[in-house]
Structures are given as C-alpha cells and as structure tokens.
C-alpha positions in Angstrom: 49.0 11.2 205.7 46.2 9.8 203.7 43.7 7.0 204.0 44.3 4.0 201.7 40.9 2.5 201.1 42.3 -0.7 199.7 44.2 -1.6 202.8 41.9 0.4 205.1 44.9 2.1 206.8 46.2 5.6 207.3 49.5 5.8 205.5 52.3 8.4 205.6 53.5 9.9 202.3 57.0 8.5 201.4 57.6 10.6 198.3 56.8 8.0 195.6 53.3 9.3 195.3 54.5 12.6 193.9 57.7 11.4 192.2 58.1 12.7 188.7 57.4 10.2 185.9 59.0 10.1 182.5 56.8 11.1 179.6 56.4 8.4 177.0 56.8 9.2 173.3 53.9 7.9 171.3 53.1 8.0 167.7 50.1 10.2 166.7 46.9 8.9 165.2 46.7 10.3 161.7 43.8 10.1 159.2 43.1 11.5 155.7 39.8 13.5 155.8 37.9 14.0 152.5 41.0 13.2 150.5 42.3 16.7 151.1 43.3 16.9 154.7 45.9 14.9 156.7 45.0 15.2 160.4 47.1 14.0 163.3 45.8 13.7 166.8 46.8 12.3 170.2 47.3 8.6 170.4 46.0 6.3 173.2 45.8 6.2 176.1 44.2 9.7 175.4 40.8 9.0 174.0 40.4 12.5 172.5 42.4 11.7 169.3 40.4 8.5 168.6 37.1 10.3 169.2 38.1 13.1 166.7 39.1 10.5 164.1 35.9 8.6 164.5 33.8 11.7 164.3 35.5 12.9 161.2 35.1 9.4 159.6 31.3 9.7 160.3 31.1 13.2 158.9 32.7 12.1 155.6 29.5 10.4 154.7 27.5 13.7 154.7 27.6 16.7 152.4 28.1 19.5 154.9 28.1 22.4 152.5 24.3 22.1 152.0 
C-alpha cells in the first residue's frame, strides 16, 4: 500500500510499479579534446556526459600546464 498524492488515495501495489523495464540503447556523446583525445561519455537523459563535454570545452581555452 502507498499513498498517491496526485489522487489523494491509498493504493495497493499491483506489480507494475516494480516491473522490470527494458534498457534503451543510446549513442554516446563524443568530443575531440585538444586535438589529441577522443572522449565518449553518456548520452542524455543522463546529464553527466553533457556536463563533462561542456567542462572540457571550457578548459580548452586555458593553458593548464602553467
């Protein structure tokens, strides 16, 4: 049993709440970093891959070896 806030009712589990779902195959997000590295990360809906790509794009504008 659980409380469904949208309907404001107590509802019994019927199995669909925990039913296994199929994983979707998604293409990775790939970037070229500093003309030497080909980096691939997770694609959306995961935001981590996009965040890494944007961060590396920003870092390309700075000389990090100094």
